[in-house]
C-alpha positions, 0 to 999 in steps of 0.5 A: 663409625665416621661423621661427615660435616660440611666445613663452615656449616655444620649441622646448622647448614645441613642436617646429618642422617645416620646410615645403616652402616653407622655413617652420618650423611649430611642432608640438603635441608637443615633440621634446625631451621624448620618451624616444627623442629622437635629435638626428641624426634631429631635425636631418635632419627639420628640414633635409631639404635644402640649401635649408632650411639658410637657416633655421639661424641664426635657429633657433640664435638662438632656441635660445640665447634659450630657453637663457638664459631657462631658466637665469634661471628655474632661478636664480630657483627655486633662490633661492626654494627656499633661502628657503622651507627656512629658513622651514619649519625655523622653523615646525617648531621652533615646532610641536615646542614646542607639542607638548611643552606639550600633552604636559605638560597631558595628563600633569597631567590623567592624574595628577589622574584617577588620584587621583580613581579612588583616592578613589572606590575608597576610598569604594566600599569603605567603602560595601560594608562598610556594606552587608555589615554591614547585610545580615548584621545583617538576616539575623541578626535574621531568623534569630533571629526565625524561631528564636524562632518555631520554638521557639514552634511546636515547643512548641505542637506538643508540647502539641497532640500531648499533648492529641491535638488533630490539627486544630491539630497539622496546621497547626502541623506545616506551620508547623514544616516550613516554618520548618525549611527555613530552618535546614537549613544550620545543622544543625551548630548544637547548638540547631538539631540539638536542635530537629530531633530534637524535631520528628522525634520529634513526627512519629513520635508523630503517625503512631502516634497516627493509625494507632491512631485508624484502628484504631477505624474499624469494617469493618461497614456500620453508621453510624459515630460522627460524632465519630470521623469528624471526628477521623479527618478531622483525622488525615488532615490530619495525615497529609497534612502528614507527607508522601507516605510516611505517606499511602501507609501509611495508605491501604494500611492502610485498603484492606487492611482492606477487602480482608480483609473481602472475602477472608473473604466470597469465598474462592478455594475453596468456593461463592463460587468459581464462574463464575456468582457472579463478578458478586456480587463486583462487586455487593459492591464497588458496595454497599460503596462506597455504604454507606461513602460517609461514610467515604470522605468523610473522606479528601482528594479528592486521595488518591483512596482509593475508586479505590485501593481499587477497584484493589486489589480488581481485583488480589485478584479477578484472582488469585482468578479466575485460580485459579478458571479454572485449577482448572476449565479442563476444565469451561469447554468445557461451561460457556461461557455462565457464562464469557461471563456472567463476562466480560461482568460483568467488562467492565461493571465495568471500564468502570463504574470507568473512567467513575467515576474517569476522568472520562468524559463523557456524549459518551463514554458515547454513543459507547460505545453506538454499534454498531461494526458499523454501517459494515460495509455499503457506502454503495451497499448501505445505505438512506438512513437508514443513510448519514445515521446514519453521517455523523452519527457522523462529525460527532460524532467531528469535534466531539469531536476539535475539543474535544480540540484546544481542551483541548490549549491549556489546560495544566490541562485537558490534565493533567486529561485525561491523568490521566483517561486514565491511570485508564481505562487502569489499569482496562481489562483489570485483571481481564478480562485473566485470561480471555484465554487461556481464551476459546478455548472461546468462539471454538470454540463460536461457530465451531461454532454458526455452522458449524451455522447455515451448514449449515442455511442452505445446506440450506434454501436455495431458490437463488432471490433474495430478494424483499424484499431490499435487495440484489437477486438475492442468496441469502438464506443469504448475507444471513442468514449475514452478519447472524449474523456481525455480531451475534456480532462486536458481542456480542464487542466490547461484552461479551467482548473487543476484543483477542486473543479478537476476533481469533481470532473474526474468524479463525473467521469467515474460515474459515466464509466460505471454507467458504461459498464452497466451498458455492457452488462445490459447487452449480454444474454440473460437467463430466464430470470433475467440474470447473468449470474447463475449456476448450472444444475441438474433437473432445472432449466432456469439457469440456461442461456440460449445464445445464438451463434452471432452473440458469441463474438459479441460477448468475447468482444465485450470481454476484451473491451472490459479488459481494455477499459480496466487498464485505461481506467487505472492509467487515467486515475494515475494521470489525473492524480499527477495533474491535480494539485497536492491536496486533491491528487490523493483523493483520486480512487478508481478502484471501484470502476476497475472492479466494475469492469472486472465484474463485466469480464466475470459476467461475460465469462459466466454467460459463455459458460452457461451458454455452453452448458445449455448446449451440452445439457441437450447431450446429457438429457439424451444420455439419460433417455438411452436404454442402457439396461437393454443394450446388448453390444458395445459399439462406437461412441453414442449419439450424445457424444457426437452432440457433445463433440459438435458443441465443443468443436464449434464453440471452442475454436470461436471462443479461443480465437476471440479471448486472450490466453488467460481468459480462455484458460479461465473459461476452460477451468470454470467449464470443467468445474461446472460440467464434471459434477453435472455429468457425474450426477446425470449418470445416476439420472439414467433409468437402469444400466446393464453390464453392456450399457455400463461398458458403452457409457464408460467408452463414451465417458472416455471420449468425453474426457478426451474432448475436454482435454483437447479444449484448451488447445482451441485457444492456442496460437498457430503452431501450438495446436499440438501442445498439451493443455495446462497441467492443472486443467488436465489433472482436474478433468482426469480426476473428476471424470475418473470418478465417473469411470470408477462409478461405471466400472462398479456398475458394470461389475457382476453382483458377486464382485460388486461390493469388492469393486466398490471398495476398491474403485471407490475407496471414499464412497459412502453407504448412500453411494452404494445404495444408489449404485444398487438402485442404478444397476439393472439387477433382480431382487435376489441379486440385490440381496446378494450385493447387500449381503456381500456388503454386510459381510465386507464391513464385518456385521451380520444383517439385523433380524426383521422387526415386527411392527404392530397392526395400526388401528383402523380408525383415524385419530381425532385432529389435534391441530386446533387444540394444541395437543401433540400427535402420537409419537411414532415407534421409538427408534431404540426398538431397532438394534443400533448398528456400529460405525458402519451399518449393514444394509437392510435385507431385500425382499419381503419384510418391514424394510421393503422399499416398494410393495405391490400391495396397496395399503390404506392411507393410515396404514401406509403412512405408519408403515412408511414412517416406521420403515424410515425410522429403521433406515435412518437408524441403520444408516447412522455412522456414529455421533461424530459424522451424524450431521454430515451423513444426515445431510447426504441422506437428505440430498439422496432422498430429494433425488429419489423423490424427483425420480420416483424410484425410492419410496423408502428414501423419500419416507426417510426425508419425510421422517427427518422433516417430522423429527425437525418439526417435533424438535421445534415443537418440543423446544 
C-alpha cells in the first residue's frame, strides 16, 4: 500500500481516502476543517478493513511531520508578531507628537483671526458713525432748504391772495401743499405748526373768494364778460388745488343755481305741469347747454359739470313728473297718447344724454337703429334678403365683440369704457322709471286695440289662403295679426320701455294669441254634441261630422295656419326675451301658446278624420244590409266598395294637396287606426254570412285594403305618385285587415273544418270569438252542434252532460225591497261541472243551455231558466283564475253586442247574471 500526500499541506489541506486497492487518495475537502469532525468515523472511513491497516505507520509518520511543520510556522508567526507590535507603538507615539504640533498651529491661527475680527468691527463702527452723521447732516440741510422754500411760498401765496391773483395762487397753493407733506412729522414744532395754520387760513380765504367770484356769474342766456370768464377759469384752478370737497361744493352750487332757473320756469303745478309739455323741459335743457357752452368751458373737463348738471336735472324732473302723474292718475286712461309722447321724449332724452356723456360710437348708434324684431320669423320662412341682413348683423356683432376684447387688453381703454358704461347706466331710467307703474293703461289700450283688430280680421276673414303670401296656404288674418304684434313690440322697445311694461305687453299679446287659437277652433265643424274631439264607434252617430266639400280646404288651411302660428310664436318669444332687460327676459314663456296652436292642429286633423269616417260609415252600413247569407255567386266588388273608393278618391287628393307631408301621414295613420277596428266589428254586425258571401266579402276586403294602401300616395308631390307609402302604415293596414281576411276565411269554411281553420288562421282567437263566428256563419243547428263538437275535441275535453233543473214554483215570491230581506239566491254554480283552462262549448239543440226556444214561458219560469242557463255559460266559459278578469270583460262586451242585435239571448242573460252577481256582492259587502 502506498500513501499520496500533497506537499506542504498534508491531511490538514486535503483529506485522504483509502481505495479498494489500499491506496490513500487525497480529497479536495480537509476533514479536519469541518465543524462536525468525528475522529471515530474518520478512522473507520480511512481504515475500513484489516487490510487497510498496513498503511497506518506511513500515515502516522506523515501526520507527525505535519505537526512539526505547523509548530514551526506558529513559532515564526509569534516571533514576527512580537517585533511588529514594538514597531507599531513607536509609530503611534510619533503620530501623537505631530498631532499636538498641529493643534498648536491651529490655535495660533484662531487667535490671530479673532484679533482681525475685532479690528474690522471697530473700523465698521467708525464708518457707520460717519455715515449717520452725513445722512443727518444732509437731511437737516434739505429740511432747512424746504422750510425756507415753504416760508417763501407761504409769503408769496399770502400776497397773491391779497391781490386776488388766482392763477398764480393756484400754482403756489400746489407748491405749498407738496412742501407741507414733508413736514407732517414735524407738526409739534412751533414754527411748522404756525406755518400749517397760516396755510389753512389762506385756503379758507381762497375758497370764500372763489365762491364770491362765482356769485357774479349770471344765469341769463346773454353773453358773459370774457374777463370774468378768465377770472372764473383761474378760480376753477384754485378750487381744483383746494381738493375734491371744495370742488364738489362749487359744482353743486353752480348746478343748483341753474336748477333754480329751471324750477321757476317749470313749476310742479300750473300750465307747464302737463304731460304734453314734458318735452319742453328737455328742449329747455338742450338749449341751455348750447347757450352756455362758454360757461361750461371754464370748468376742467375732468369735473364733468354739464353731465352733473344733467343728472341733477333728471332728479328734479323725475320728482316733478312723479307728482304730475300721481295727481292726474285718473285721467291717464283717457290720455294715453300724451303719456306715450311723454315716455318717448323721455327715452329719447335719456339716450341722447347717454350718448353725449357716455362716449357712444357711431356703431352703437347704428346698432340701436336696427329693428329688434327682424329675427322673429324663422329662416325657412324668410326671403333671402332677410336672411342676408340677419347674417350681416351677426357679423357686425362679432366685430364689435372682437373690438371689445382687444380693448380689454389696454388698461386705459378698459377704464374709459367702464366710465362710459357707468355714465350710460346712470342716465338709463333716471326719469323714465317714474312712468313704469303708470304704463298699465298703455298696455290695456294696446290689448284692447289689438283685440278689436283681431275681431275685425276674423270677421272679414275669407278662410281662404292668401294668394301673394310668402307662406302658402295660410290665412290672411294670422299674417296681419302677427304684423300688428311686431309693430307694437317694436314701438314699445324703441319708444316706451324694455322692462316691466314690455313684459306686460308681451303677456297681453299671449292672451290675444290664445283667443285667436280659440277663434280658429270655433270655425271648425262640430259633432252633434258640439265637440271637435270624439272617437268613431259602431252603433252610434253622435261622433259623426257631416262636413261639406267646401269646408275641407278651410280645415286644411287652418292646419297650416296653426303650424305657421306655432313657429312664429316661438320666434317671437325668443326675440322678445332678447329685447327685454335681464331681470325680465327670463320670465318670457310662450310654451302655453305653442301648445294651444298645436291643439288647434290636433283638433283639425281629428275633425278631418271624423268627417272621412262619417262618409265611410255609409259604406259600412250598406255592407251590413247586404244579403250575404243568400248570395250564390262571387262577382265583381260590391257596391259599398265603390262608395268607399269614391270617398277616398275624392277626399284623399284634396287633403293631401292641402296638408304637408308630415300632417298628411299623421292623418293617414290615425284614419287607419280608427277605421280598421270598426270594419272588423262591422263584419260581425252583418246578419248571416254564407260561404259565397264570405268569399265576396273577402274579395271586397282585399279591395278596401288596396285602396287604403294607396291613400298616402295622394299626399306626394308630382312625380312621386307611384312610390309606396310609409312602411309603418302599410304594415298596420296589412296586419289589421289581415285579421278581417282571416275571420272571413274562417267564416267561409265548411262546418267540419271550421274549428281547424279557426285555430290555424286565428291562433290568438278566444272562445267568445269562436262563439261569435258560429253565430255569424249561416248554418243549420245540426251543423252548429258539429262545429261545437269539433272545437271540444280540438281542445281535448268531452262535452259536459246536461244538467237537470228543478221546476220553479208557480207563485211569485213576496217582495223584499221594503223589508230589506235579500232575495233567494239562484242555484249555485258549483252544481255545474267546472271545466279546465279551456272549457268546451255547451251542446246545441234542446236542453238546459239552448240559446233560443220557440216555447214561450211565463215570466217567472223564463227568468229563472235564463238565470240558470247564464250561470252554466259563465262557468263553462271561465278560463282559469289568472285570466278570469280579462275573460269576464270580453264576455261582457260580447253580451252587450248581442243585446243590441237581439241574436243571442243566452249571452244577454249572462250579462244580466253578471250584473246580478255584482249587485249581490255589493249587498254582501
